[in-house]
C-alpha positions in Angstrom: 3.6 39.7 -66.0 5.2 40.6 -69.4 3.9 43.8 -71.1 2.2 43.1 -74.5 3.5 45.3 -77.2 1.5 46.4 -80.2 1.5 44.6 -83.6 3.8 41.8 -84.7 6.6 43.0 -82.4 4.3 42.5 -79.4 3.3 39.0 -80.6 6.9 37.9 -80.9 7.7 39.2 -77.5 4.7 37.3 -76.1 5.8 34.1 -77.8 9.3 34.4 -76.3 7.9 34.9 -72.8 5.6 31.8 -73.1 8.6 29.8 -74.3 10.7 30.8 -71.3 7.8 30.1 -68.9 7.3 26.6 -70.4 11.1 25.8 -70.0 11.2 26.9 -66.3 10.4 24.3 -63.5 7.3 25.4 -61.6 8.1 26.8 -58.1 6.9 24.6 -55.2 3.6 25.8 -53.7 3.9 28.0 -50.5 2.0 27.3 -47.5 -0.8 29.8 -47.0 -0.7 31.8 -43.9 -4.0 32.4 -42.1 -4.4 35.9 -43.7 -3.6 34.7 -47.3 -5.8 31.6 -46.9 -8.7 33.8 -46.0 -8.0 36.1 -48.9 -7.7 33.2 -51.3 -11.4 32.3 -50.8 -12.0 29.4 -53.2 -8.4 29.3 -54.5 -7.2 25.8 -55.4 -4.0 26.4 -53.4 -3.7 23.9 -50.5 -1.9 24.9 -47.3 0.8 22.6 -46.1 -0.3 20.8 -42.8 1.3 22.2 -39.7 3.5 19.5 -38.1 2.1 18.2 -34.9 4.6 18.6 -32.0 5.6 15.4 -30.3 4.1 15.5 -26.8 6.5 15.4 -23.9 5.8 12.3 -21.8 4.2 13.1 -18.5 5.6 11.2 -15.6 3.1 8.7 -14.3 2.3 9.0 -10.6 2.9 5.7 -8.7 -0.4 3.8 -8.3 -2.0 4.1 -4.9 -1.4 1.1 -2.7 -4.5 -1.1 -2.2 -3.2 -2.2 1.2 -5.0 -0.5 4.0 -3.0 1.4 6.5 -2.0 -0.8 9.5 -2.6 0.7 12.9 0.5 0.9 15.1 0.7 -2.2 17.2 1.1 -0.5 20.6 -1.1 -0.3 23.6 -2.7 3.0 24.3 -5.2 4.1 27.0 -6.8 7.3 28.4 -9.0 7.9 31.3 -11.3 10.9 31.8 -14.1 12.0 34.1 -17.7 11.4 33.1 -18.9 14.3 31.0 -22.5 15.4 30.8 -22.9 13.8 27.4 -21.5 10.5 28.7 -23.7 10.7 31.7 -26.7 10.9 29.4 -25.5 7.9 27.5 -25.1 6.0 30.8 -28.7 6.5 31.8 -29.4 2.7 31.6 -26.5 1.7 33.8 -26.4 4.5 36.4 -29.2 6.2 38.4 -29.6 8.0 41.7 -29.2 5.6 44.5 -26.3 3.7 43.0 -23.5 3.0 45.5 -21.0 5.1 43.5 -21.6 8.7 42.3 -20.8 9.6 38.8 -17.9 11.8 39.8 -16.1 8.8 41.2 -16.3 6.9 37.9 -13.9 7.2 35.0 -14.3 6.5 31.2 -11.4 4.5 30.0 -10.6 4.2 26.3 -8.0 1.6 25.5 -6.7 -0.5 22.6 -7.2 -4.3 22.4 -6.5 -7.1 20.0 -9.5 -8.7 18.4 -10.0 -12.3 17.3 -9.3 -11.0 13.8 -5.8 -10.1 14.9 -6.4 -6.3 14.4 -6.1 -3.6 17.0 -9.4 -2.1 18.0 -10.6 0.8 20.2 -12.4 -0.4 23.4 -14.2 1.5 26.2 -14.9 0.8 29.8 -16.3 2.6 32.8 -14.6 1.8 36.1 -14.1 3.4 39.5 -11.4 6.1 39.6 -9.3 4.0 42.0 -9.4 1.0 39.6 -8.0 2.9 36.5 -4.4 2.1 37.2 -5.1 -1.6 37.8 -7.3 -2.0 34.7 -4.8 -0.1 32.5 -1.8 -2.2 33.7 -3.6 -5.5 33.3 -5.0 -4.8 29.8 -1.5 -3.6 28.7 -0.2 -7.1 29.6 -3.1 -8.7 27.7 -2.4 -6.6 24.7 1.3 -7.5 24.7 0.5 -11.2 25.2 -1.8 -11.1 22.1 -4.9 -12.2 24.1 -8.0 -11.7 21.8 -11.1 -9.9 22.9 -14.4 -10.1 21.0 -15.9 -6.7 21.9 -15.4 -4.0 24.5 -18.4 -1.5 24.7 -20.3 0.1 27.5 -23.1 -2.1 28.9 -25.4 0.9 28.1 -25.2 -0.1 24.4 -27.2 -3.2 25.5 -29.6 -1.2 27.7 -27.6 -2.2 30.8 -29.0 -5.8 30.2 -26.3 -8.1 31.5 -27.7 -11.1 29.6 -27.7 -9.2 26.3 -24.1 -8.0 26.8 -22.9 -11.5 27.6 -24.7 -12.9 24.6 -22.9 -10.4 22.4 -19.6 -11.7 24.0 -19.0 -8.2 25.2 -16.3 -7.3 27.7 -17.7 -4.7 30.2 -17.1 -3.3 33.7 -19.4 -0.8 35.4 -23.1 -1.7 35.7 -25.2 -0.6 38.7 -27.0 -3.9 39.3 -27.4 -6.4 42.1 -25.8 -9.8 42.2 -28.1 -12.1 40.2 -30.8 -13.6 42.4 -30.0 -11.3 45.4 -30.6 -7.8 46.6 -26.9 -7.1 47.3 -24.9 -4.8 45.0 -22.6 -6.5 42.5 -19.0 -5.5 42.4 -19.8 -4.1 39.0 -22.0 -1.5 40.7 -18.9 -0.1 42.3 -16.9 -0.1 39.1 -14.4 -2.5 40.5 -15.2 -5.6 38.4 -14.9 -6.7 34.8 -16.3 -9.5 32.7 -14.0 -10.7 29.9 -15.2 -12.6 26.8 -18.4 -14.0 28.5 -19.1 -16.6 25.7 -15.6 -18.2 25.9 -15.7 -17.7 29.7 -19.3 -18.3 30.9 -20.8 -18.4 34.3 -21.3 -22.1 35.1 -23.5 -23.3 38.0 -26.0 -26.1 38.7 -28.7 -23.9 37.2 -27.0 -23.8 33.8 -24.4 -22.0 31.7 -24.7 -18.3 31.1 -24.8 -17.1 28.4 -26.2 -20.3 26.8 -23.9 -19.8 23.8 -21.0 -20.4 26.2 -22.0 -24.1 26.7 -19.2 -25.4 24.3 -16.7 -23.7 26.6 -18.0 -24.8 30.0 -15.5 -27.7 30.1 -12.7 -25.2 29.5 -11.2 -26.3 26.2 -7.9 -24.9 25.0 -9.1 -22.3 22.5 -8.5 -18.6 21.8 -10.0 -16.4 24.5 -10.6 -19.2 27.0 -9.1 -18.4 30.4 -7.3 -21.0 32.5 -5.6 -21.0 35.9 -2.1 -19.6 35.7 -2.4 -18.2 32.2 -1.3 -14.7 31.1 -4.7 -13.0 31.8 -5.2 -14.6 35.3 -1.7 -13.7 36.3 -2.0 -10.1 34.9 -5.0 -9.5 37.1 -3.5 -11.2 40.1 -0.5 -9.0 39.7 -2.7 -5.9 40.3 -4.5 -7.6 43.2 -7.7 -8.6 41.4 -9.2 -12.1 42.0 -10.7 -14.4 39.3 -14.2 -16.0 39.5 -12.8 -19.1 37.9 -11.4 -20.2 41.3 -14.7 -19.9 43.2 -16.1 -23.0 44.8 -19.5 -24.1 43.6 -20.5 -21.9 40.8 -17.6 -20.7 38.6 -17.7 -17.3 37.0 -14.9 -17.7 34.4 -15.4 -14.2 32.9 -15.2 -12.3 36.2 -12.4 -10.4 37.8 -12.8 -8.0 40.7 -10.7 -5.9 43.2 -12.3 -7.8 46.1 -12.2 -11.3 44.5 -16.0 -11.5 44.9 
């Protein structure tokens, strides 16, 4: 700032300085730095706003597909010995005194096509010497697009054949006698299978079993219904298994066995 001189000489010098200041354009305000802003306290100086940087666009990830993964449309199967855990599960269908010991049975896991068109995981227990025939036949059924409603061990139904049939369940081994007799069923040997019992019921003079299979007793042309000479019957015939739909008297349309009985 100008130095104020004494007396009139100083006043003249002060006046000249004021005049020069009044004629000079004010300098633009400077932005306060953090340190000067703090030192300014209540100063009326306003810091210029710091420019906001333009954000760099972030690439947007592609939206996840809402379409569920489609299982590969190929037939797969495996066969293994009966484990202790599986033996415990099979307590309803196997017991001491059955015509086949557990070590002669095999657990078969295989793919099948459902009535919904999708591929599902099925399971059967059969005799070890029936594994090749079962696997080959069901491979043909899979490729032909034959639909199956359910394929679970009969143990899931307490080994109750009527309950399994009512659920339209395809099953194989079950240590039980032929209905109404004391003779072992072919199922008790693991060499028989019942396929889609509702669409392919047992039909005799005493009735239709399961009862829900009544609409199919006359053998209409419908999905899952078996007919002489169709893909399923020919597939089992090719591996040497007979069909109960050709029996005289009572017809067991769901039933295939290695002996034909």
